C-alpha positions in Angstrom: -12.5 2.2 -23.6 -11.2 -0.8 -25.4 -7.6 -1.9 -24.9 -6.5 -0.6 -28.2 -8.1 2.8 -27.5 -6.3 2.8 -24.1 -2.9 2.3 -25.9 -3.8 5.0 -28.4 -4.7 7.4 -25.6 -1.3 6.8 -24.0 0.5 7.5 -27.3 -1.4 10.7 -27.7 -0.5 11.8 -24.2 3.2 11.1 -25.0 3.0 13.1 -28.2 1.3 16.1 -26.7 3.6 16.3 -23.7 6.6 16.0 -26.1 5.2 18.7 -28.2 4.9 21.1 -25.2 8.4 20.2 -23.9 10.0 21.0 -27.3 7.9 24.2 -27.8 6.2 22.7 -30.9 4.4 25.3 -32.8 1.2 23.3 -33.1 -1.7 24.7 -31.2 -2.8 22.6 -28.2 -6.1 22.7 -26.4 -5.2 23.5 -22.8 -7.5 20.7 -21.5 -6.6 18.1 -24.1 -3.7 16.5 -22.3 -5.6 16.5 -19.0 -8.5 14.8 -20.6 -6.3 12.1 -22.1 -4.5 11.5 -18.8 -7.9 11.2 -17.1 -8.8 8.5 -19.5 -5.6 6.6 -18.6 -5.8 7.2 -14.9 -9.4 7.9 -13.8 -10.0 9.1 -10.2 -12.3 6.1 -9.7 -12.5 2.7 -11.5 -15.5 0.4 -11.3 -14.8 -3.3 -10.9 -16.6 -6.5 -10.1 -15.5 -9.6 -8.1 -15.0 -12.5 -10.5 -13.4 -15.0 -8.1 -12.8 -15.4 -4.4 -9.7 -17.5 -3.7 -9.0 -18.8 -0.2 -5.2 -18.6 0.2 -4.9 -19.5 4.0 -7.4 -19.6 6.9 -6.8 -15.9 7.4 -6.1 -14.7 3.8 -8.3 -14.3 0.7 -7.6 -13.1 -2.8 -10.3 -11.1 -4.6 -9.9 -11.3 -8.4 -11.6 -8.3 -9.8 -12.4 -7.5 -13.4 -13.4 -4.2 -15.2 -17.1 -3.2 -15.4 -17.1 -0.6 -18.2 -13.5 0.2 -19.1 -10.1 -1.5 -19.0 -8.2 -1.1 -15.8 -5.5 1.6 -15.7 -2.0 0.4 -16.3 0.2 -0.3 -13.2 3.7 -1.5 -12.4 4.4 -4.6 -10.4 4.6 -3.6 -6.7 2.0 -0.8 -6.8 -1.2 -0.7 -4.8 -4.9 0.3 -5.2 -7.2 1.9 -2.7 -10.3 -0.3 -2.5 -13.4 1.9 -1.8 -16.2 0.1 0.1 -19.3 0.8 2.2 -19.3 -1.1 5.5 -22.4 -0.6 7.7 -23.1 2.7 6.0 -19.6 4.0 6.4 -17.8 5.0 3.2 -14.1 4.2 3.5 -11.1 2.8 1.7 -8.0 0.7 2.4 -4.8 0.4 0.3 -3.9 -3.1 -0.8 -1.0 -4.1 -3.0 -1.8 -5.8 -6.3 -0.6 -9.4 -6.1 -1.2 -10.2 -9.8 1.3 -9.0 -12.5 0.8 -6.5 -15.2 1.6 -9.3 -17.7 -1.8 -10.8 -17.0 -4.2 -8.2 -18.3 -8.0 -8.3 -17.8 -8.0 -8.7 -14.1 -6.4 -7.5 -10.8 -5.8 -9.7 -7.8 -6.0 -8.1 -4.3 -4.9 -10.3 -1.5 -6.3 -9.5 1.9 -5.4 -10.9 5.4 -7.9 -10.5 8.2 -6.7 -8.1 10.8 -8.0 -8.8 14.3 -10.7 -6.2 14.9 -10.2 -4.9 11.4 -13.0 -2.9 9.9 -12.5 -3.4 6.2 -10.4 -6.6 6.1 -13.1 -8.6 7.9 -15.7 -7.3 5.5 -13.7 -8.2 2.4 -12.7 -11.6 3.6 -16.0 -12.6 5.2 -18.7 -10.8 3.1 -17.3 -10.0 -0.3 -18.6 -12.5 -2.9 -18.5 -13.2 -6.6 -20.6 -10.7 -8.5 -20.1 -8.0 -5.9 -19.3 -4.5 -7.2 -16.2 -2.5 -6.0 -14.5 0.8 -6.8 -10.9 1.6 -6.4 -8.6 4.6 -6.7 -5.1 4.3 -8.2 -2.9 2.4 -9.0 -0.3 4.3 -7.0 2.9 3.9 -5.1 6.7 3.8 -5.9 7.4 0.4 -4.4 8.7 -1.2 -7.6 11.9 -2.1 -9.4 13.3 0.9 -11.3 16.1 -0.2 -13.6 17.3 3.4 -13.9 18.4 3.6 -10.3 18.1 0.1 -8.8 20.5 -2.8 -9.2 19.5 -6.0 -11.0 20.0 -8.1 -7.8 17.0 -7.7 -5.6 16.4 -9.0 -2.0 12.7 -9.0 -0.9 12.2 -9.0 2.9 8.6 -9.9 3.4 6.5 -10.5 6.5 3.0 -12.0 6.5 0.8 -10.4 3.9 3.7 -8.1 2.9 4.5 -10.7 0.4 1.8 -9.5 -2.0 3.7 -6.8 -3.9 6.6 -9.2 -4.3 4.3 -11.8 -5.8 3.3 -9.3 -8.5 7.0 -8.7 -9.3 7.9 -12.4 -9.2 5.0 -13.4 -11.4 5.8 -10.7 -14.0 9.4 -11.9 -14.2 8.2 -15.5 -14.6 5.7 -14.6 -17.3 8.0 -12.3 -19.3 11.2 -14.3 -18.8 12.9 -11.0 -18.3 14.0 -9.1 -15.3 16.4 -8.9 -12.4 17.5 -11.7 -10.0 15.1 -12.0 -7.0 15.7 -13.5 -3.6 12.6 -13.6 -1.4 13.2 -13.9 2.4 9.7 -14.4 3.7 8.9 -14.4 7.4 5.7 -16.0 8.7 4.4 -16.9 12.2 3.7 -20.5 11.2 4.2 -22.7 8.2 0.4 -23.1 7.8 0.0 -19.4 7.3 2.5 -18.9 4.4 0.6 -17.2 1.6 1.2 -18.6 -1.9 3.3 -21.4 -0.4 2.7 -23.9 -3.2 3.3 -21.4 -6.0 6.4 -20.0 -4.5 7.8 -23.5 -3.9 7.2 -24.5 -7.5 8.6 -21.3 -8.9 11.7 -21.5 -6.7 12.4 -25.0 -8.2 11.7 -24.0 -11.8 12.9 -20.4 -12.2 16.6 -19.6 -12.3 16.0 -16.0 -11.4 14.3 -16.8 -8.1 15.4 -18.0 -4.7 13.0 -18.3 -1.8 13.8 -18.7 1.9 10.9 -19.2 4.4 11.5 -18.1 8.0 9.1 -19.3 10.6 8.9 -17.3 13.9 6.7 -19.8 15.9 7.5 -23.2 14.3 5.7 -26.4 15.2 7.6 -29.1 16.9 9.9 -30.9 14.5 9.9 -28.1 11.9 13.2 -28.4 10.0 13.4 -25.1 8.1 14.7 -21.7 9.0 13.3 -20.3 12.3 13.4 -16.9 14.0 13.1 -13.3 12.9 14.4 -11.4 10.0 17.3 -9.9 12.0 20.9 -9.4 11.1 22.2 -13.0 11.5 19.1 -14.4 9.6 19.4 -11.9 6.7 23.1 -12.4 6.4 22.9 -16.2 6.5 20.3 -16.1 3.7 21.8 -13.6 1.3 25.5 -14.2 2.0 26.5 -10.5 1.3 25.1 -7.1 0.4 27.3 -6.1 -2.5 25.3 -5.1 -5.6 21.9 -5.8 -4.0 18.8 -3.6 -3.6 16.6 -4.4 -0.7 12.8 -4.1 -0.6 11.0 -4.3 2.7 7.2 -4.9 3.2 5.4 -6.3 6.2 3.8 -5.5 9.6 4.9 -2.4 11.4 6.8 -4.4 14.1 9.0 -5.8 11.3 10.4 -2.5 10.1 12.7 -1.5 13.0 14.1 -5.1 13.1 14.9 -5.2 9.4 16.0 -1.6 9.0 18.3 -2.0 12.0 19.7 -5.1 10.5 20.3 -3.5 7.1 22.0 -0.5 8.8 24.2 -2.9 10.8 25.2 -4.7 7.6 26.2 -1.4 6.0 23.5 -1.2 3.3 23.3 2.4 2.0 19.9 4.1 2.2 19.7 4.5 -1.5 19.6 0.7 -1.8 16.6 0.3 0.6 13.0 0.6 -0.5 10.2 0.3 2.1 6.5 0.0 1.4 4.0 2.0 3.5 3.0 0.2 6.7 -0.2 2.1 7.7 -1.2 3.2 11.2 0.5 1.5 14.1 -1.4 -1.1 16.0 -1.2 1.0 19.2 -0.2 4.6 18.7 0.0 5.2 22.5 3.1 3.1 22.6 5.0 5.3 20.1 7.8 7.6 21.0 6.5 11.1 21.7 2.9 10.1 22.5 1.6 12.6 25.2 1.7 10.8 28.5 -1.4 12.7 29.7 -3.6 11.0 27.0 -4.7 7.4 27.6 -5.8 4.9 25.0 -9.5 5.4 24.4 -9.6 9.0 25.6 -12.0 11.1 23.5 -12.0 14.7 22.5 -14.2 17.0 20.4 -13.7 17.5 16.7 -15.2 20.4 14.7 -15.2 20.0 10.9 -15.8 23.1 8.8 -16.6 22.9 5.1 -19.2 20.2 5.3 -22.2 22.0 3.8 -23.3 25.3 5.4 -23.1 24.1 9.0 -19.9 22.9 10.8 -20.2 19.4 12.1 -19.0 18.4 15.6 -18.4 14.9 16.9 -16.5 13.0 19.6 -13.4 11.1 18.5 -10.9 8.7 20.1 -7.5 10.1 20.5 -5.9 6.8 19.7 -7.6 6.4 16.3 -6.5 8.1 13.1 -8.6 11.3 12.6 -9.5 10.0 9.1 -11.1 6.9 10.6 -13.2 9.0 13.0 -14.3 11.3 10.2 -15.5 8.4 8.1 -17.4 6.9 11.0 -19.2 10.2 11.2 -20.1 10.2 7.5 -17.5 12.7 6.5 -15.6 11.5 3.4 -12.4 13.0 2.1 -10.1 11.8 -0.7 -7.4 9.4 0.5 -5.1 6.9 -1.0 -2.2 5.5 1.0 -3.6 5.9 4.6 0.0 6.0 5.8 0.7 9.8 5.7 2.8 9.8 2.6 0.7 10.7 -0.5 -1.1 13.8 0.9 -4.4 13.0 -0.8 -6.3 13.6 2.4 -4.4 16.7 3.5 -6.7 18.9 5.6 -6.1 22.3 7.3 -5.8 22.2 11.1 -7.5 25.5 12.2 -7.3 25.0 16.0 -6.0 22.5 18.5 -3.2 19.9 18.4 -2.6 16.6 16.8 0.0 13.9 17.4 1.9 12.8 14.2 4.2 9.8 14.3 7.8 10.7 13.6 8.0 8.6 10.5 5.3 10.7 8.8 7.2 13.1 6.5 5.0 16.2 6.2 5.8 18.5 3.4 7.4 21.8 4.4 4.5 23.6 2.7 2.0 21.6 4.8 3.8 22.5 8.0 4.1 26.2 7.0 0.3 26.5 6.2 -1.1 24.3 9.0 -2.1 21.2 7.0 -2.1 17.7 8.4 -2.7 14.3 6.9 -5.7 12.9 8.9 -4.9 9.3 8.0 -1.9 9.5 10.3 -2.9 12.4 12.6 -4.3 11.7 16.1 -6.2 14.4 18.0 -4.4 15.4 21.1 -6.8 18.1 22.2 -10.2 19.5 21.0 -9.6 20.5 17.4 -11.1 22.3 14.5 -10.3 21.3 11.0 -11.3 22.7 7.6 -11.9 20.6 4.5 
């Protein structure tokens, strides 16, 4: 579909939905609106790697371009779920888009290698120019919404959590329109700051942007801000909370520190937006984890609904159920891999699973026995049904 056709499809969707909402007397094909929406937001989008950009020693940006149709539209701050095959295992991982919507024709996905990571190591070490990818999305609600958010934004970023903020900052720089932005960016060392040169240049040239770098493990003689994004650090950076909306994205360990600081400062919940952080590094350390189950313990998983015969396999109790399913060649739809979107929801027929407290299951899921396997950990022998 050409770009003009894409815009025309969007216009047609708007007109058809408006016609229905106003009880327009014109006849509508029941499937027409759905077909148009599918053209705008396909379940899968084919892409090809056009450029591999080394950002730091541990971080790589993959610039991907369309293969047979323009990319679906997205808002700065959203993510895509990259779908890959690694050693015969079909899986996916959500990554924020670091390029802005104002630069059509490509999408940048910035990936930091996670120690022991399955997909991140593959993308950073093996992905190459010309390689084909698929992705689902874009998706997510981690973006500035002028209808409810203020126009004075504070971005609290940690490590690779800077990527959605780069999309927002780049869009504002390109369009010369948008809210004020203050990025408070924590990194372990000054050598591992992603987009350092670009951020430094924009902070000097753009009136809407202020950038504070905070290094937690500075080298000897480092003269910048040092420490964690705790209450004193945030307050000394931003000066006050009045009229500000706070966005938070970073590693899991960062969330309790920053959220506790914002609570201490008196920031109301409606002025705080958090991005999904994914599975914890070690779920056995989380509150509520069954003390009788040790890290690496295995149980039996029975999966019904895979062909005519149920499939059984052994799974680690300390690994998300979705990961274990994928390792055993059982693929289910998924998107956020953080327990929020519900794309992977699966019925728990028998047995028990541990679900971290921050995973907000829908009331209907609880009532009818559904779990989100991306953030569910088997706590006994279980049976699930796809």
